[in-house]
C-alpha positions in Angstrom: 3.9 0.1 17.7 1.9 -0.2 20.9 -0.3 2.7 21.9 1.8 3.5 25.0 4.8 4.1 22.7 3.0 6.8 20.7 2.8 10.6 21.3 -0.2 11.7 23.3 -1.9 13.0 20.3 -1.9 9.6 18.7 -2.8 7.7 21.8 -6.2 9.3 21.8 -7.1 7.3 18.7 -7.0 4.2 20.7 -9.7 5.3 23.2 -12.2 3.9 20.8 -13.1 0.3 21.9 -11.5 -2.3 19.7 -9.1 0.0 17.9 -6.0 -1.6 19.4 -7.2 -5.1 18.6 -7.8 -4.5 14.9 -4.6 -2.5 14.6 -2.4 -5.2 16.0 -4.1 -7.9 14.0 -3.7 -6.0 10.8 0.0 -5.3 11.7 0.8 -9.0 11.2 -0.7 -9.2 7.7 0.9 -5.9 6.6 4.4 -6.8 7.8 4.0 -10.0 5.8 3.4 -8.0 2.7 6.5 -6.0 3.2 8.5 -9.2 3.5 7.3 -10.9 0.4 9.1 -8.9 -2.3 12.6 -9.1 -0.8 12.0 -12.7 0.2 11.1 -13.7 -3.3 14.0 -11.8 -4.8 16.5 -13.5 -2.5 14.9 -16.9 -2.9 15.0 -16.9 -6.7 18.4 -15.2 -7.0 19.8 -17.9 -4.8 18.0 -20.9 -6.1 17.8 -19.9 -9.8 20.7 -17.4 -10.0 18.9 -14.6 -11.8 17.7 -11.2 -10.6 15.9 -10.8 -13.9 13.8 -13.9 -13.2 13.2 -12.8 -9.6 11.9 -9.4 -10.7 9.7 -10.8 -13.5 8.1 -13.4 -11.2 7.5 -10.8 -8.6 5.9 -8.6 -11.3 3.6 -11.3 -12.4 2.1 -11.6 -8.9 1.9 -7.9 -8.4 0.0 -7.3 -11.7 -2.6 -10.0 -11.0 -2.8 -8.8 -7.4 -3.6 -5.3 -8.8 -6.5 -6.7 -10.7 -7.8 -8.8 -7.9 -7.5 -6.2 -5.2 -10.3 -3.9 -6.5 -12.5 -6.8 -7.1 -12.1 -7.9 -3.5 -12.6 -4.3 -2.5 -16.0 -4.2 -4.3 -17.0 -7.4 -2.6 -16.0 -5.9 0.8 -18.2 -2.9 0.1 -21.1 -5.2 -0.8 -20.8 -8.0 1.7 -18.6 -6.7 4.6 -15.0 -7.1 5.6 -15.2 -10.4 7.5 -17.2 -12.3 5.0 -14.7 -11.5 2.2 -11.4 -11.5 4.1 -11.5 -15.0 5.5 -11.9 -16.9 2.2 -9.5 -14.5 0.4 -6.8 -15.0 3.0 -7.1 -18.8 3.0 -7.3 -19.0 -0.8 -4.2 -16.8 -1.2 -2.1 -19.2 0.9 -2.6 -22.1 -1.6 -0.6 -20.7 -4.6 2.0 -19.3 -2.3 2.6 -22.8 -0.9 2.7 -24.1 -4.5 5.3 -21.5 -5.4 7.6 -22.7 -2.6 7.2 -26.3 -3.7 8.0 -25.5 -7.3 11.2 -23.7 -6.3 12.2 -26.5 -4.0 11.5 -29.3 -6.6 13.2 -27.4 -9.5 10.0 -27.0 -11.5 10.2 -25.1 -14.8 10.2 -21.3 -14.7 6.7 -21.0 -16.1 5.3 -22.7 -13.0 6.8 -19.9 -10.9 5.0 -17.3 -13.0 1.8 -19.2 -12.7 1.9 -19.6 -9.0 2.9 -16.0 -8.4 0.1 -14.8 -10.7 -2.4 -16.9 -8.8 -1.6 -14.9 -5.6 -4.3 -12.3 -6.4 -6.7 -12.7 -3.6 -4.8 -11.0 -0.8 -7.1 -8.7 1.1 -6.2 -5.0 1.4 -5.8 -4.8 5.2 -4.5 -1.2 5.0 -7.5 0.0 3.2 -9.9 -1.8 5.5 -8.1 -0.4 8.5 -8.5 3.1 7.1 -12.2 2.4 6.6 -12.6 1.4 10.2 -10.9 4.6 11.4 -13.2 6.6 9.1 -16.2 4.9 10.7 -15.0 5.2 14.3 -14.2 8.9 13.9 -16.8 9.9 11.3 -17.6 13.1 13.2 -14.0 14.1 14.1 -11.9 15.4 11.2 -8.8 16.0 13.3 -8.9 12.4 14.5 -9.2 11.2 11.0 -6.2 13.2 9.9 -4.2 11.7 12.7 -5.5 8.2 11.8 -4.5 8.6 8.1 -1.1 9.7 9.1 -0.7 6.9 11.7 -1.8 4.3 9.1 0.9 5.6 6.7 3.5 5.6 9.4 2.4 2.0 10.3 2.8 1.0 6.6 6.3 2.4 6.7 7.1 0.7 10.0 6.1 -2.6 8.4 8.3 -1.9 5.3 11.1 -0.9 7.7 11.0 -4.1 9.7 9.8 -6.5 7.0 12.9 -6.4 4.7 15.3 -6.6 7.6 13.4 -9.6 9.0 13.2 -11.2 5.5 16.9 -10.8 4.8 17.7 -12.1 8.3 15.6 -15.2 7.8 16.8 -15.8 4.2 20.5 -15.4 4.9 20.7 -17.2 8.3 18.2 -20.0 8.0 17.4 -20.8 4.3 16.4 -18.8 1.2 12.8 -20.2 1.6 12.5 -19.0 5.3 11.4 -15.5 4.4 8.6 -16.5 2.2 7.4 -19.2 4.5 7.2 -16.7 7.4 5.5 -14.1 5.3 2.8 -16.5 4.2 2.2 -17.6 7.8 2.0 -14.1 9.2 -0.1 -12.9 6.3 -2.8 -15.6 6.6 -2.9 -15.4 10.4 -3.0 -11.6 10.5 -5.9 -11.4 8.0 -7.9 -14.0 9.9 -7.4 -12.2 13.2 -8.3 -8.9 11.6 -11.5 -10.4 10.2 -12.4 -11.7 13.7 -12.5 -8.1 15.0 -16.2 -7.6 14.3 -16.7 -4.9 16.9 -15.1 -2.2 14.8 -16.1 -3.5 11.3 -18.0 -0.7 9.4 -21.6 -1.6 8.8 -22.9 -2.2 5.3 -25.3 0.3 3.7 -28.9 -0.4 4.6 -31.1 -2.4 2.3 -33.2 -0.5 -0.2 -36.9 0.2 0.8 -38.0 -2.7 -1.4 -35.8 -5.1 0.5 -33.0 -5.4 -2.0 -29.5 -6.0 -0.6 -26.8 -3.4 -1.2 -25.6 -3.7 -4.8 -28.6 -5.6 -5.9 -30.6 -4.9 -9.0 -34.1 -3.6 -9.5 -36.7 -5.6 -11.4 -35.9 -5.7 -15.1 -32.1 -5.8 -14.4 -31.6 -2.1 -13.7 -29.2 -1.1 -10.9 -31.2 0.4 -8.0 -28.7 3.2 -7.8 -26.9 4.3 -11.0 -24.0 5.8 -9.1 -23.7 2.7 -6.9 -23.0 0.6 -10.0 -20.5 3.0 -11.6 -16.8 2.3 -11.4 -14.9 4.7 -9.1 -12.6 5.3 -12.0 -15.3 7.4 -13.6 -14.3 10.0 -11.1 -11.5 12.1 -12.9 -9.7 12.8 -9.7 -9.3 9.1 -8.9 -7.9 8.5 -12.3 -5.2 11.1 -11.6 -4.4 9.7 -8.3 -4.2 6.1 -9.6 -1.8 7.2 -12.4 0.3 9.2 -9.9 0.4 6.3 -7.5 1.4 4.0 -10.4 4.5 6.2 -11.0 5.1 6.3 -7.2 5.0 2.5 -7.1 7.7 2.4 -9.7 9.8 4.4 -7.3 9.3 1.7 -4.6 9.9 -1.3 -6.9 12.9 0.1 -8.6 14.5 1.2 -5.4 14.0 -2.2 -3.8 15.7 -4.2 -6.6 18.4 -1.7 -7.2 19.3 -1.5 -3.5 19.6 -5.3 -3.2 21.7 -5.5 -6.3 23.9 -2.5 -5.3 24.6 -4.0 -1.8 25.3 -7.4 -3.4 27.8 -5.8 -5.9 29.7 -4.4 -2.9 29.8 -7.8 -1.2 27.3 -6.9 1.5 24.0 -8.4 0.3 22.6 -8.9 3.9 22.8 -5.1 4.4 20.2 -4.5 1.7 17.4 -5.0 4.2 18.9 -2.3 6.5 19.2 0.1 3.6 15.5 -0.5 2.5 14.5 -0.1 6.2 16.1 3.4 6.2 13.8 4.5 3.3 10.8 3.3 5.3 12.2 4.9 8.5 12.4 8.3 6.8 8.8 8.0 5.6 7.6 6.7 9.0 9.1 9.7 10.9 7.8 12.1 8.3 4.3 10.5 8.5 4.1 10.8 12.3 5.3 14.4 12.3 2.9 15.3 9.4 0.0 13.9 11.5 0.7 16.4 14.3 0.5 19.3 11.9 -2.7 21.2 11.2 -3.1 21.3 7.4 -3.6 24.8 6.1 -3.7 24.2 2.4 -6.3 22.2 0.4 -5.5 18.5 0.0 -4.9 18.9 -3.8 -2.3 21.6 -3.1 -0.6 19.5 -0.4 -0.5 16.6 -2.8 1.4 18.6 -5.4 3.8 19.9 -2.8 4.5 16.3 -1.7 5.0 15.1 -5.2 7.4 18.0 -5.9 9.4 17.2 -2.8 9.5 13.5 -3.7 10.9 14.3 -7.2 13.6 16.4 -5.6 14.9 14.1 -2.9 15.0 11.0 -5.2 18.0 12.7 -6.9 20.0 12.0 -3.7 20.2 8.2 -4.1 20.9 8.6 -7.8 23.9 10.9 -7.0 25.2 8.5 -4.4 24.8 5.4 -6.7 26.4 7.0 -9.7 29.2 8.4 -7.6 30.1 5.0 -6.2 29.4 6.1 -2.6 29.7 3.6 0.2 26.7 2.0 1.9 26.8 4.6 4.7 26.3 7.6 2.3 23.7 5.6 0.3 21.8 4.9 3.5 21.7 8.5 4.4 20.5 9.4 0.9 17.8 6.7 1.1 16.6 7.9 4.5 16.2 11.5 3.1 14.4 10.1 0.0 11.9 8.5 2.2 10.9 11.6 4.1 8.8 12.9 1.1 6.8 9.7 0.7 4.5 9.7 3.7 3.0 13.2 3.3 2.3 12.5 -0.3 0.7 9.2 0.4 -1.3 10.5 3.4 -2.7 13.3 1.3 -3.4 11.1 -1.6 -5.4 8.7 0.5 -7.3 11.7 2.0 -8.2 12.7 -1.5 -9.5 9.2 -2.3 -11.8 9.5 0.7 -13.0 13.0 -0.4 -13.7 12.1 -4.0 -15.7 9.0 -3.5 -18.9 8.1 -1.6 -18.6 5.9 1.4 -20.3 2.9 -0.3 -17.3 2.8 -2.8 -14.6 3.4 -0.3 -13.0 0.0 -0.2 -13.1 -0.4 -4.0 -11.7 3.0 -4.6 -8.9 2.6 -2.0 -8.0 -0.8 -3.5 -7.8 0.9 -6.9 -5.4 3.4 -5.6 -3.3 0.7 -4.0 -3.5 -1.3 -7.2 -1.9 1.6 -9.0 1.0 1.4 -6.6 1.2 -2.4 -7.0 1.4 -2.2 -10.8 4.0 0.5 -10.5 6.0 -1.7 -8.1 5.9 -4.6 -10.6 7.0 -2.4 -13.5 9.8 -0.8 -11.4 11.0 -4.2 -10.1 11.1 -5.7 -13.6 12.9 -2.8 -15.1 15.4 -2.5 -12.2 16.1 -6.3 -12.4 17.1 -5.9 -16.1 19.1 -2.8 -15.4 21.0 -4.4 -12.5 22.1 -7.3 -14.7 23.3 -5.2 -17.6 24.7 -1.9 -16.2 27.1 -0.8 -13.5 26.0 -0.8 -9.8 24.0 2.3 -8.9 22.8 3.1 -12.4 19.4 1.7 -11.5 18.7 4.6 -9.2 18.0 6.6 -12.3 14.7 4.6 -12.5 13.1 5.8 -9.2 14.3 9.4 -9.9 12.7 9.4 -13.3 9.5 7.8 -11.9 9.2 10.5 -9.2 9.5 13.1 -11.9 6.7 11.4 -13.9 4.5 11.3 -10.8 4.9 15.1 -10.4 4.0 15.7 -14.1 0.9 13.6 -13.8 -0.2 15.4 -10.7 0.4 18.8 -12.3 -1.5 17.8 -15.4 -4.6 16.7 -13.4 -4.4 19.2 -10.6 -7.8 20.7 -11.4 -9.5 17.3 -10.7 -8.0 17.0 -7.2 -10.4 19.4 -5.6 -13.2 18.1 -3.3 -16.7 18.3 -4.8 -18.7 21.3 -3.9 -20.6 20.8 -0.7 -18.2 18.1 0.6 -17.7 18.6 4.3 -14.5 17.9 6.2 -16.0 14.9 7.8 -17.0 11.4 6.8 -20.6 12.2 7.7 -22.3 15.4 8.9 -23.5 15.3 12.5 -26.6 13.4 12.9 -26.0 11.0 10.0 -25.1 7.4 10.5 -22.0 5.8 9.0 -24.1 3.9 6.5 -26.0 6.8 5.1 -25.3 6.6 1.3 -25.9 10.3 0.7 -22.7 11.3 2.6 -19.1 11.2 1.6 -16.1 9.9 3.6 -13.6 12.8 3.9 -10.5 13.0 6.1 -7.3 15.0 6.4 -8.1 18.7 5.9 -9.0 20.4 9.2 
């Protein structure tokens, strides 16, 4: 999505030097992520003949990735984006290559689980991109709201184009082609993103005694008690992570169920288009949401988004259980996607409000990890359901998961308020982006 193709309100984001470069570089890595799930499902269903195995192997990688992502986020907060992203991207390419070789050579199933689980070092380019926007527009709340909405729309654009590209490669070239392309794009995109040092947020300054950020004081005590605490000690973040976990189940179950449903109707190649419609609905909704001026508090907006998501997820369920054709299902999936982006944009805004800037990457990675764990659980459950029930029954899983997400958000709503004294900006005027006493906040204007 080049800047010239965007509405004028979004184009102003790219007046910042270097913004276009890191956005385009990160786009390569993020589209690779959107290709991986579908590519792996198609590869293993074709070469091993089992959707259950495909979902379980995918789940193994997602679970270990969910563990590794916050650890990488903590390293990014401590050492900077470039120093961590380069070795992480290169290291992640090794087990992915081994996975392809194991499938090709007919290795035992346990080797597939092992290789997939080893792919835990993928850097969170989406979170790092949001961190760059927060730094570039630290004194402009309206621009940060636009940036958060744009990033969500960009995520959805990737998940719209990625499955289509993956299915095209897997069905026209070879089942391995999608995963090979995803690995190549992911590594290249991460390395190019890391090379954009101009827009990389600076690290917090060293302590007065010369200690590096995150270092320990003499005697083994942390120099800053809050600095060493896990972001999960913040109740609001725990609520968000659990809500995102249920939301991830929506994504994972929808993906596997849609591929299986299209396959049952004899149109497996159309599954990528159907999944693209979900992302298209979310992309459009995200861009429109960014143009609105939020009037309610982020916590209230988050509850409204979760409520809408629970409602519209009933549409694919009705289409699937009713035996609707692919056209009706596609319309239902597009409608289902429209509630996703506003919920995610507001959720990421809340992460930024609730945490100090020095824990931003780790906290964002934890939120994304919640989604990843949910995707793995949803994919595994949907794979089993697809093999043992009638086509379309699996859409009960994303509908149920959306309802669970709403219940979690309602139960923890009192924790989703910004701390007293938190401003609507990443830093108050006059403060530098590395001042540890300030909080990164975006969204509410």
